[in-house]
C-alpha positions, -999 to +999 in steps of 0.1 A: +134+228+045+101+246+038+079+250+069+050+258+046+054+225+028+055+206+061+023+223+072+007+214+038+017+177+043+003+177+078-030+193+067-033+169+037-029+139+060-054+154+085-081+162+059-077+132+035-064+104+057-039+079+044-019+091+014+010+075-005+044+093-009+037+097-046+003+113-039+018+137-014+047+145-038+022+154-065+002+176-042+031+197-030+051+194-062+083+179-049+101+145-054+091+114-035+125+114-019+118+149-005+085+136+009+103+109+029+127+135+043+097+157+052+079+128+070+111+123+090+111+160+100+075+158+111+082+127+132+112+144+147+090+173+156+066+150+175+038+147+149+024+111+152+027+101+116+034+065+106+035+044+075+013+014+065+030-010+040+013-030+013-008-023-018-031+001+000-004+015+023+008+051+027+014+077+054-013+087+080-017+104+113-024+086+146-062+083+150-076+112+170-046+135+163-055+170+151-032+199+146-041+233+159-019+251+133-050+262+113-048+300+118-050+319+085-022+344+076-030+377+060-026+367+023-047+335+029-074+356+045-074+379+015-076+349-009-108+338+008-127+367-008-120+350-041-124+314-029-150+307-056-127+321-083-094+301-085-085+315-119-089+352-110-072+345-076-042+331-095-042+361-118-040+384-088-010+364-074-031+346-047-033+311-062-009+294-038-023+313-008-059+303-017-049+266-019-033+269+016-064+286+029-086+259+016-065+232+033-066+251+066-103+256+064-109+219+058-086+209+086-105+232+110-139+218+101-154+189+121-150+156+103-188+153+100-190+185+079-157+183+061-171+159+035-199+184+028-175+212+022-154+190-002-186+180-020-195+216-027-161+222-043-164+191-065-200+198-076-201+236-082-178+255-104-179+291-116-165+300-150-168+338-155-156+339-192-181+339-221-183+312-247-157+312-274-135+335-255-105+331-233-097+351-201-076+382-208-039+376-200-027+407-180+008+403-167+008+435-147-023+426-127-006+413-095+014+446-093-017+466-099-035+446-073-008+454-048-011+491-055-048+489-049-043+470-017-016+493-003-032+525-015-003+537-036-006+560-066+000+546-101+012+565-132+001+547-163+002+549-201-032+538-214-045+530-249-080+544-252-102+547-283-089+582-287-053+571-287-026+568-260-029+589-229-009+592-196-027+594-163-017+598-127-043+577-108-053+567-073-064+530-078-095+523-058-104+488-069-103+460-095-134+445-110-137+413-131-164+416-157-171+388-182-135+377-183-120+412-184-104+431-155-112+468-150-094+493-128-116+518-109-094+548-101-096+584-090-081+609-115-081+644-100-116+648-086-132+622-109-136+584-105-129+567-139-128+532-152-100+516-173-097+482-189-066+467-174-057+451-208-055+486-222-027+497-198+005+497-219+029+503-190+026+516-154+047+526-124+037+523-088+046+555-069+056+560-033+027+584-025+000+568-003-034+583-010-065+584+011-096+567-003-127+589-007-149+588+024-177+563+020-166+549-014-182+516-020-167+497-050-196+473-055-222+501-055-200+523-077-196+495-103-233+487-103-241+524-110-213+527-136-224+495-155-260+505-157-251+541-168-226+527-194-252+504-210-278+532-211-253+556-227-241+531-253-276+523-264-294+556-266-309+550-301-338+528-309-347+503-337-383+493-342-387+458-355-414+434-365-400+401-353-410+364-356-412+341-325-379+326-335-362+360-338-378+371-304-362+341-287-328+349-304-330+385-293-339+375-257-308+354-255-286+383-266-283+402-234-304+417-206-313+449-225-326+430-255-345+406-232-362+435-215-372+449-249-387+416-259-407+413-227-422+448-235-431+438-271-465+445-285-492+418-290-487+392-318-502+397-352-519+368-371-484+355-381-472+356-345-449+385-352-446+413-326-434+449-327-402+454-306-385+486-298-348+476-294-321+499-279-291+500-302-256+514-299-251+525-335-264+519-370-234+498-380-236+478-348-273+471-353-267+460-389-242+434-376-266+422-349-298+421-369-286+408-403-279+374-388-317+370-382-324+373-419-360+377-429-372+367-394-371+405-386-384+434-406-369+468-396-395+495-395-374+524-382-352+543-383-349+549-420-310+550-418-310+514-405-334+502-432-311+518-458-280+503-442-295+468-442-306+472-478-271+482-488-255+452-472-281+428-487-276+443-522-238+439-518-242+403-508-265+397-538-239+411-562-211+391-545-230+358-551-242+367-586-278+373-577-300+401-590-302+428-562 
């Protein structure tokens, strides 16, 4: 007999009122026969649960009865920090704990405000993954999360753009960014960032490390993200862009949007000069060629040449004079 399941049934009846045996069975993922046995166990324990027969019948608690078994355990309290992210919570191994925590919170709320809390959950949803992409599947994430939480060292083999490397790390935190998980870890005296999907294998050690004094994960990540974007886009492309191209660039990302907002005044055709930060010539070609003749590249000369080379190759491919 699962005491956790009995508590779930009790809280479901308290928060939702009358429920059929089938509805309860679906919620706690057991058979209807098991639900009947669980209801008998609750009755034997003194819980005033009774059955209403008929088409709209089901089990319910005696009016006015409220359980006081609403205290949150440690894992459920941890799950509350991800209460708005059921997918990531499940990836970290906290999915079941978060469901239990939500039930307990609803049970603890006054009846007048409980419906408001349930309405929020039914009307607001957060999906952190970009369009046309799926969340990264990372099997080792729960183990890594446990190492972060308990402060234990991790030895990992990681695939970077330079090749495979091995690192002894002190894992300081995990960050979810646009559907991808990142590990922030101390390596020697430096704090570095690794994409969790790039970890080939890992081993959690017995050594318990001390976190750096005053380390703030959110502040560190904000600084890292800003620095990374600036480092990756140190070059500039100067464009003459049409209104349609300006709108397309503005939707690309925050950096492009800031560049568009700083564009020069429109010429008689409505085109404006934009100085766009770029990561590389090849990357800029891929990003800008989709805009066709809506943009004219003024500088640098290498980018103009690269675009011309691609256009000439396309003309030859389709049998047109370059």
